[in-house]
C-alpha positions in Angstrom: 81.5 119.4 116.6 83.5 117.3 113.8 85.4 120.5 113.4 86.6 120.5 117.2 87.0 116.7 117.2 89.4 117.2 113.9 91.3 119.7 116.0 91.2 118.1 119.1 92.7 114.5 117.8 95.9 115.6 116.9 96.3 118.2 120.1 95.6 115.5 122.3 97.7 112.9 120.7 100.7 115.3 120.5 100.0 116.5 124.3 100.0 113.0 125.6 102.4 111.1 123.8 105.4 113.7 122.9 107.6 110.9 122.5 109.7 109.8 119.8 107.6 106.4 119.3 104.7 108.2 120.8 101.5 106.9 119.4 100.6 110.1 117.9 99.8 110.7 113.8 102.7 112.0 111.8 102.6 115.4 110.5 101.1 116.1 107.2 104.0 115.3 104.9 106.0 113.4 107.4 107.1 109.9 106.2 104.4 107.8 107.1 101.3 110.3 106.9 99.8 108.9 103.9 99.9 105.3 104.5 98.5 105.9 107.9 95.6 108.3 106.5 92.2 107.4 107.8 89.1 107.9 105.5 87.9 110.9 103.9 90.1 113.2 105.9 90.2 111.7 109.2 93.7 112.0 111.2 96.3 109.2 110.2 95.8 105.8 112.3 98.1 106.7 115.3 98.3 102.9 116.5 99.9 102.1 112.8 102.3 104.9 113.3 103.2 103.8 116.6 103.7 100.3 115.4 106.1 101.1 112.8 108.1 103.5 114.8 108.4 100.6 117.6 109.6 98.2 115.2 112.0 100.8 113.9 113.2 101.4 117.7 113.5 97.7 118.1 115.8 97.3 114.9 118.1 100.1 115.8 118.2 98.8 119.4 119.5 95.3 118.3 117.6 93.6 121.5 119.2 90.8 123.3 117.1 87.7 124.1 117.4 88.9 127.9 115.9 92.2 127.3 113.0 90.9 125.5 110.5 90.9 128.3 111.2 94.6 129.3 110.7 95.8 125.6 107.5 93.8 125.4 106.2 95.5 128.3 107.3 98.8 127.1 105.5 98.0 123.6 102.4 96.8 125.7 102.2 100.1 127.4 102.8 102.2 124.3 99.9 100.4 122.3 97.5 100.3 125.2 98.0 104.1 125.5 97.5 104.6 122.1 94.2 102.4 121.7 93.0 104.3 124.9 93.3 107.7 123.2 91.9 106.6 120.0 88.6 105.1 121.9 88.6 108.5 123.8 88.6 110.3 120.7 85.9 108.3 119.4 84.0 109.3 122.4 84.8 113.0 122.3 82.8 112.7 118.8 79.7 112.4 120.8 80.4 114.7 123.1 77.6 116.6 124.8 77.5 120.0 122.9 77.5 122.7 125.8 80.9 123.7 126.4 81.0 123.2 130.2 80.1 119.3 129.3 83.0 119.2 126.9 85.4 121.0 129.1 84.7 118.5 132.0 85.1 115.6 129.5 88.0 116.6 127.9 89.3 117.3 131.9 88.5 113.7 132.4 90.3 112.5 129.1 93.6 114.4 129.9 93.4 112.7 133.5 93.3 109.3 131.6 95.8 109.9 129.5 98.4 111.3 132.4 97.6 108.0 134.3 98.4 106.2 130.9 101.5 108.1 130.1 102.7 107.4 133.6 102.1 103.4 132.8 104.6 104.3 129.6 106.9 106.0 131.7 107.0 103.0 134.2 107.7 100.5 131.3 110.3 102.8 129.7 112.5 103.0 133.0 112.3 99.5 133.6 113.6 98.7 129.9 116.3 101.5 130.1 117.9 99.8 133.3 118.2 96.9 131.1 119.8 98.3 128.0 123.6 98.8 127.6 124.9 102.3 127.0 124.9 102.3 123.1 121.2 101.5 123.5 120.4 104.0 126.1 122.0 106.6 123.9 119.4 105.4 121.0 116.6 105.7 123.6 118.1 109.0 124.8 118.1 110.4 120.9 114.7 108.7 120.4 112.8 110.5 123.1 114.8 114.3 122.7 112.4 115.1 119.3 109.1 116.6 119.6 105.6 115.6 118.3 105.3 114.5 115.0 109.1 114.5 114.2 109.9 111.6 111.8 111.6 108.5 112.9 115.6 108.7 112.3 116.1 107.1 109.0 118.4 104.1 109.0 
């Protein structure tokens, strides 16, 4: 069961938040992997990773004060999704032992993750409408990268 959970955590995080500032754990060897690493071989902390990526993105966007509310709503949506996923993964550790019960729980988790992702998408769309063309370009580039990709440097 522990092996299943260890394999499921990165997979679920990657599948659910395949975004540049996603709340997924960094890939082994990616910047931030070591400092976010959990205890004794546990996956890195996806919330800490998301917070660092969000801070980096905010710096690159150079947001105006008028954009703060939309930014904060986006950050709240991303972090809510991250925390919810982390809680769901902890629940998976106590998942029933039968395969059908595990699959039912995973299906439920995926539906919940899809709902959370829809909230992130709505918040991003609201933020996007308030950005200038240069900021939109930064967001477009940020969200074009795949899961586990390191944030741009600089």
